C-alpha positions as CSV (number, residue, x, y, z in Angstrom):
1,M,-43.8,104.2,100.3
2,P,-40.8,104.4,102.7
3,D,-39.9,107.6,104.3
4,V,-37.8,109.7,102.0
5,I,-34.2,110.1,103.1
6,Q,-33.1,112.4,100.4
7,L,-35.1,114.3,97.8
8,M,-32.8,116.0,95.5
9,T,-34.0,118.9,93.1
10,N,-32.8,121.2,90.7
11,L,-30.4,118.8,88.6
12,T,-30.2,117.1,85.5
13,A,-30.5,113.5,85.4
14,V,-28.5,111.3,83.0
15,T,-30.6,108.0,83.7
16,L,-29.2,106.2,81.0
17,T,-32.5,104.4,80.1
18,D,-33.3,103.8,76.7
19,E,-36.1,106.7,76.3
20,A,-33.9,109.1,75.1
21,P,-30.3,110.2,74.3
22,Y,-28.8,109.6,77.6
23,G,-31.9,109.2,79.0
24,L,-31.7,112.6,79.9
25,I,-34.2,114.5,82.2
26,R,-33.6,118.4,82.5
27,D,-34.8,119.9,86.0
28,A,-35.2,116.5,87.4
29,A,-35.8,115.5,90.8
30,I,-34.3,112.0,92.5
31,G,-36.1,110.7,95.3
32,V,-33.8,108.1,97.7
33,A,-35.0,106.0,100.7
34,G,-33.0,103.3,102.3
35,G,-30.0,103.4,99.8
36,R,-32.5,103.0,97.0
37,I,-33.8,105.3,94.4
38,I,-37.7,105.3,95.0
39,W,-38.5,108.1,92.2
40,V,-36.8,109.9,89.2
41,G,-38.4,112.4,86.9
42,R,-39.2,115.9,86.2
43,R,-39.5,117.9,89.4
44,E,-43.1,119.4,88.4
45,E,-44.1,116.0,88.3
46,L,-43.1,114.8,92.0
47,P,-45.8,112.6,93.8
48,Q,-47.2,114.4,96.7
49,D,-45.9,112.1,99.1
50,I,-42.5,112.5,98.0
51,A,-42.6,116.3,97.3
52,K,-43.4,117.0,100.8
53,S,-39.9,116.1,102.0
54,D,-37.2,118.7,102.5
55,P,-35.4,118.8,99.1
56,V,-31.6,119.2,98.6
57,D,-31.0,121.7,95.8
58,M,-28.3,120.4,93.6
59,G,-27.5,123.6,92.2
60,G,-28.3,122.8,88.5
61,R,-25.4,119.9,88.6
62,L,-25.7,117.0,86.3
63,V,-26.1,113.5,88.0
64,T,-25.3,110.5,86.5
65,P,-25.1,106.7,87.8
66,G,-21.9,105.9,89.8
67,L,-19.2,105.1,87.5
68,I,-18.0,101.5,87.1
69,D,-14.6,100.2,86.4
70,C,-15.2,96.6,85.4
71,H,-11.8,95.6,84.7
72,T,-8.9,96.0,87.0
73,H,-5.7,94.4,88.2
74,L,-5.4,96.9,91.6
75,V,-4.0,94.4,93.7
76,H,-0.2,93.5,92.9
77,G,3.2,94.2,94.4
78,G,5.9,96.8,92.9
79,N,5.6,98.8,89.7
80,R,7.4,98.4,86.5
81,A,8.5,102.2,85.9
82,V,12.2,101.0,85.5
83,E,11.2,98.7,82.8
84,F,9.1,101.5,81.4
85,E,12.2,103.6,81.2
86,M,14.2,100.7,79.8
87,R,12.0,100.2,76.8
88,L,11.9,104.1,76.3
89,N,15.7,103.9,76.2
90,G,15.6,101.4,73.4
91,A,15.8,98.0,75.3
92,S,14.2,95.0,73.5
93,Y,11.6,92.7,75.3
94,E,14.3,90.0,75.7
95,E,16.5,92.7,77.4
96,V,13.9,93.6,79.8
97,A,13.2,90.0,80.3
98,R,16.8,89.0,81.2
99,A,16.9,92.1,83.8
100,G,14.1,90.6,85.7
101,G,11.4,92.7,84.2
102,G,7.9,91.6,82.7
103,I,5.4,89.8,84.3
104,V,8.0,88.0,86.4
105,S,9.0,91.0,88.4
106,T,5.5,91.8,89.3
107,V,4.6,88.0,90.4
108,T,8.2,88.1,92.5
109,A,7.1,91.5,94.0
110,T,3.3,90.2,94.8
111,R,4.7,87.2,96.3
112,A,6.9,88.9,98.5
113,A,4.4,91.2,99.9
114,N,2.0,90.7,102.7
115,E,-1.7,91.3,103.0
116,E,-1.3,94.8,104.7
117,A,1.4,95.9,102.2
118,L,-0.9,94.8,99.0
119,L,-3.9,96.4,100.9
120,L,-2.0,99.9,101.3
121,D,-1.1,100.0,97.6
122,A,-4.6,99.0,96.4
123,L,-6.2,101.4,98.4
124,R,-4.4,104.1,97.3
125,R,-5.4,103.2,93.5
126,A,-8.8,102.5,94.5
127,D,-8.9,106.0,95.9
128,A,-8.0,107.4,92.6
129,L,-10.8,105.9,91.1
130,I,-13.3,106.7,93.9
131,A,-12.3,110.3,93.4
132,E,-13.6,110.5,89.7
133,G,-16.9,109.0,90.6
134,V,-16.5,105.1,90.8
135,T,-18.6,103.3,93.1
136,T,-18.1,99.8,91.8
137,L,-15.2,98.3,90.8
138,E,-13.7,94.7,89.5
139,I,-10.4,93.5,91.0
140,K,-8.8,90.3,89.7
141,S,-5.9,88.1,91.0
142,G,-3.4,86.6,88.6
143,Y,-0.2,88.1,90.0
144,G,0.5,85.4,92.4
145,L,0.4,82.3,90.2
146,D,0.8,80.2,93.2
147,F,-1.9,78.7,95.7
148,E,-1.2,81.0,98.6
149,T,-0.4,84.4,96.7
150,E,-3.5,83.9,94.5
151,L,-5.9,83.6,97.8
152,R,-4.1,86.3,99.5
153,M,-4.7,88.7,96.4
154,L,-8.4,87.8,96.7
155,R,-8.5,88.6,100.2
156,V,-6.9,92.1,99.9
157,A,-9.7,92.8,97.0
158,R,-12.3,91.8,99.6
159,A,-10.9,94.1,102.1
160,V,-10.7,97.0,99.8
161,A,-14.7,97.0,99.9
162,A,-14.5,96.8,103.6
163,R,-12.2,99.8,104.0
164,R,-13.6,102.0,101.5
165,P,-17.5,102.8,100.3
166,V,-17.2,101.1,97.0
167,R,-18.5,97.9,95.7
168,V,-15.9,95.4,94.6
169,K,-16.5,92.4,92.6
170,T,-13.4,89.7,92.4
171,S,-12.4,87.3,89.5
172,F,-10.0,84.7,89.9
173,L,-7.3,85.0,87.3
174,G,-5.1,82.1,88.2
175,A,-4.9,81.3,84.4
176,H,-3.2,84.6,83.7
177,A,0.4,83.4,82.9
178,V,2.7,80.6,83.5
179,P,5.1,80.9,86.4
180,A,9.0,80.5,85.6
181,E,8.8,77.1,87.7
182,Y,6.2,75.7,85.3
183,K,7.6,77.0,81.9
184,G,6.9,74.7,79.3
185,R,4.4,72.7,81.7
186,E,1.2,74.7,81.3
187,D,-1.1,71.9,81.9
188,A,0.8,70.9,85.0
189,Y,0.5,74.3,86.3
190,L,-3.5,74.2,85.5
191,E,-3.8,70.9,87.3
192,E,-1.4,71.5,90.3
193,I,-1.9,75.1,91.2
194,C,-4.4,77.1,89.2
195,I,-7.5,74.7,89.7
196,P,-6.6,73.5,93.2
197,A,-6.7,77.3,94.2
198,L,-9.7,78.0,92.1
199,R,-11.7,75.7,94.2
200,A,-10.0,76.9,97.5
201,A,-10.9,80.7,96.7
202,Q,-14.6,79.6,96.0
203,A,-14.9,77.5,99.3
204,E,-13.5,80.8,101.2
205,G,-16.2,83.0,99.4
206,L,-13.5,85.0,97.7
207,V,-14.5,84.7,94.1
208,D,-17.3,86.2,92.3
209,A,-16.2,85.2,88.7
210,V,-13.5,83.3,86.8
211,D,-11.1,84.8,84.2
212,G,-8.1,83.8,82.0
213,F,-5.9,85.0,79.4
214,C,-6.3,83.2,76.2
215,E,-3.2,84.2,73.8
216,G,-0.2,82.6,72.3
217,I,1.7,83.9,75.2
218,A,-0.6,82.3,77.8
219,F,-3.3,79.9,77.5
220,S,-5.1,78.0,74.7
221,P,-8.7,77.8,74.1
222,A,-8.6,74.3,75.0
223,Q,-6.7,74.9,78.2
224,I,-8.8,77.7,79.3
225,A,-11.8,75.5,78.9
226,R,-10.5,73.3,81.5
227,V,-10.5,76.1,84.0
228,F,-14.0,77.3,82.8
229,D,-15.3,73.6,83.3
230,V,-14.3,74.0,87.0
231,A,-16.2,77.4,87.0
232,Q,-19.3,75.8,86.0
233,E,-19.1,73.0,88.3
234,L,-18.8,75.4,91.3
235,G,-21.5,77.8,89.8
236,L,-19.0,80.9,89.1
237,P,-19.8,83.1,85.9
238,V,-16.9,83.4,83.5
239,K,-15.1,86.1,81.7
240,L,-12.0,86.2,79.5
241,H,-8.9,88.2,78.2
242,A,-9.3,87.4,74.5
243,E,-8.1,88.3,71.2
244,Q,-5.8,90.8,72.2
245,L,-2.7,90.0,70.2
246,S,-4.0,87.5,67.9
247,N,-7.3,85.6,67.3
248,L,-7.3,82.4,68.7
249,G,-11.3,82.1,68.8
250,G,-11.1,82.7,72.8
251,A,-14.4,84.9,72.5
252,A,-16.5,82.6,70.8
253,M,-15.2,79.8,73.1
254,A,-16.1,81.9,76.2
255,A,-19.4,83.0,74.6
256,G,-20.1,79.2,74.4
257,Y,-20.0,79.3,78.4
258,G,-22.2,82.1,78.6
259,A,-19.5,84.6,79.7
260,L,-20.1,87.7,81.0
261,S,-17.7,89.5,79.0
262,A,-14.6,89.0,76.5
263,D,-12.2,91.6,76.9
264,H,-9.7,93.7,74.7
265,I,-10.6,91.7,71.6
266,E,-8.6,93.9,69.1
267,Y,-8.2,91.0,66.7
268,L,-11.9,89.7,67.2
269,D,-13.5,88.4,64.0
270,V,-16.9,88.7,62.9
271,P,-17.9,85.0,63.5
272,G,-16.6,85.9,67.0
273,V,-18.9,89.0,67.3
274,A,-21.8,87.1,66.4
275,A,-21.0,84.4,69.2
276,M,-21.0,87.1,71.7
277,A,-24.1,88.6,70.3
278,R,-25.9,85.2,70.6
279,A,-24.8,84.9,74.1
280,G,-25.5,88.5,75.5
281,T,-21.5,88.3,76.1
282,V,-20.3,92.3,76.8
283,A,-17.5,93.3,74.7
284,V,-15.1,95.3,77.6
285,L,-12.7,97.7,75.7
286,L,-9.3,98.3,77.0
287,P,-7.6,101.7,75.5
288,G,-5.0,102.1,78.1
289,A,-3.4,99.0,77.0
290,F,-4.0,99.8,73.4
291,Y,-2.5,103.1,74.2
292,T,0.5,101.9,76.3
293,L,1.5,99.0,74.0
294,H,1.3,101.3,71.0
295,E,-1.3,98.6,69.3
296,T,-2.5,99.6,65.7
297,Q,-5.5,97.1,65.4
298,A,-8.4,98.7,67.1
299,P,-11.1,96.2,68.2
300,P,-14.2,95.9,65.6
301,V,-16.4,98.6,67.1
302,Q,-18.7,98.8,64.1
303,A,-19.4,95.1,63.9
304,L,-20.1,95.3,67.6
305,R,-22.8,97.8,67.1
306,D,-24.0,95.9,64.0
307,H,-24.5,92.9,65.9
308,G,-26.1,94.7,69.2
309,V,-23.1,93.4,71.5
310,P,-23.0,95.8,74.4
311,I,-19.8,97.6,74.6
312,A,-18.0,98.5,78.0
313,L,-14.8,100.2,78.8
314,A,-12.5,99.7,81.5
315,T,-9.1,101.1,82.8
316,D,-7.6,97.5,82.9
317,A,-5.5,99.0,85.7
318,N,-2.1,97.2,85.9
319,P,1.5,97.6,86.4
320,G,2.8,96.7,83.0
321,S,0.4,97.5,79.9
322,S,-1.8,99.9,81.5
323,P,-0.7,101.6,84.5
324,L,-3.9,103.7,84.5
325,T,-6.3,104.7,87.3
326,S,-8.7,107.5,85.8
327,L,-11.9,105.9,84.0
328,L,-12.4,109.7,82.9
329,L,-9.4,109.2,80.7
330,T,-10.5,105.9,79.8
331,M,-13.5,107.4,78.5
332,N,-11.7,110.0,76.5
333,M,-9.5,107.4,75.2
334,G,-12.6,105.3,73.9
335,C,-13.8,108.0,72.1
336,T,-10.3,109.2,70.5
337,L,-8.7,105.8,69.8
338,F,-11.8,103.6,69.2
339,R,-14.2,106.3,67.9
340,L,-16.8,105.6,70.6
341,T,-19.5,108.6,70.7
342,P,-19.5,110.3,74.4
343,E,-22.8,108.6,75.1
344,E,-21.5,105.0,74.4
345,A,-18.6,105.9,76.6
346,L,-20.8,107.0,79.4
347,R,-22.8,103.7,79.0
348,G,-19.7,101.8,78.7
349,V,-18.5,102.8,82.5
350,T,-22.4,102.4,83.7
351,V,-25.0,100.3,82.4
352,N,-22.7,97.9,80.1
353,A,-20.0,97.8,82.6
354,A,-22.6,96.6,85.0
355,R,-23.9,93.8,82.6
356,A,-20.2,93.0,82.2
357,L,-20.2,92.2,86.2
358,G,-23.6,90.4,86.2
359,L,-25.0,93.3,88.1
360,A,-28.5,94.6,87.6
361,E,-29.1,96.8,90.4
362,V,-26.5,99.6,89.3
363,G,-25.5,101.4,86.3
364,T,-28.7,103.3,85.7
365,I,-31.0,106.0,87.6
366,A,-34.1,104.1,88.0
367,P,-36.8,103.2,90.8
368,G,-35.6,100.2,92.7
369,Q,-31.7,100.7,91.7
370,R,-29.4,101.4,94.4
371,A,-28.4,104.9,94.9
372,D,-25.0,104.8,93.5
373,L,-24.9,108.7,92.0
374,A,-21.8,110.9,90.6
375,V,-22.9,114.5,91.0
376,W,-20.9,116.6,88.2
377,D,-20.1,120.1,87.6
378,I,-20.8,120.2,84.2
379,E,-24.0,121.1,81.8
380,H,-23.9,118.1,79.2
381,P,-22.7,114.3,79.8
382,A,-20.4,114.8,76.7
383,E,-18.1,116.7,78.9
384,L,-17.0,113.5,80.9
385,A,-15.4,112.3,77.6
386,Y,-14.6,115.3,76.2
387,R,-12.1,117.0,78.7
388,I,-8.3,115.4,79.4
389,G,-6.8,115.2,82.9
390,F,-9.8,117.3,84.5
391,N,-11.9,116.2,87.2
392,P,-15.4,117.7,87.3
393,L,-16.7,115.5,90.1
394,H,-18.5,117.5,92.8
395,S,-19.7,114.8,94.9
396,R,-20.5,111.1,95.0
397,I,-23.4,109.1,96.7
398,F,-22.9,105.6,97.8
399,G,-26.4,103.9,98.3
400,D,-27.2,100.5,100.1
401,P,-23.9,98.7,100.6
402,A,-26.2,95.3,100.9
């Protein structure tokens, strides 16, 4: 047993193991050494070699795993506030596009920004998440859509982790949209820009997973499969934006590649759910985009439950469809818009979000796990999803950075 660096007592532990609702332990203690959890349980059951350490009284507070935002687009240039205002004043999508709005405006702004400017803006957004107890987050590329800018975005994502006490997993999203210079030539874009940039990003150690947008306004399943074939060749896991606006069978296709997750999935059908269940693919729900876009078709939550598909929640933080940097609000939205239970919402931003990123050492409170913890001034974990616009975080503990 290593020397105990910290023994926390007088707390309620929300372990999120499967032993009880929330894995909740009242009057608990947590022992941490070397950035790892070495013991958790009822205080009266503390082993003698841990109990002799000087305890830190947590004041009866509630402790959960550090929160995980498993789907974000935090790195980008500019914003779309003017476009937002135009839409509210009655402008059509075509009128917004003619005025330079939409993803084209974000691509233009991102290409024009250097790494320092992109990092400064990304850190502001990351700080908002960290302030709500987030200890791990995912960041995608996808607003460069050219060779150099896609790699620049991923370098900035890596720099976020170097500048802040947060773990960052990167996703290469070169197959996000077709840039204006390749309009009508999707396959040429994939061959000449996307796939070469993916290979370069992997060679530079910038990418942890490969993502794509499978939709009528983006890429077909067959086109995404070309990118995923390269990902498999490079030994990289895949995930997919799928079935957000229509059902093209993207989730089932991604499950065939053993995808970590299929995200959005409002139009997912039961065969797609079954395919995800067989593959162990996590369903990542993004209520911020559903809210912003005024969608009416909710994802098939009951079918996901019936088939045992793990459900995660994420902000989808992006400048167009989900300018959201609050994971606590995301939890509330998951409950109010998609009818998740508060426990499902909490598991969705901890243990299931970890699975969506292929991480095994975060997301629960258990011996051997990294000591990524959030300490809350609340009495019951349901309060995290219940309140709106309120942050009860008392403190955040960031464990072993290795």
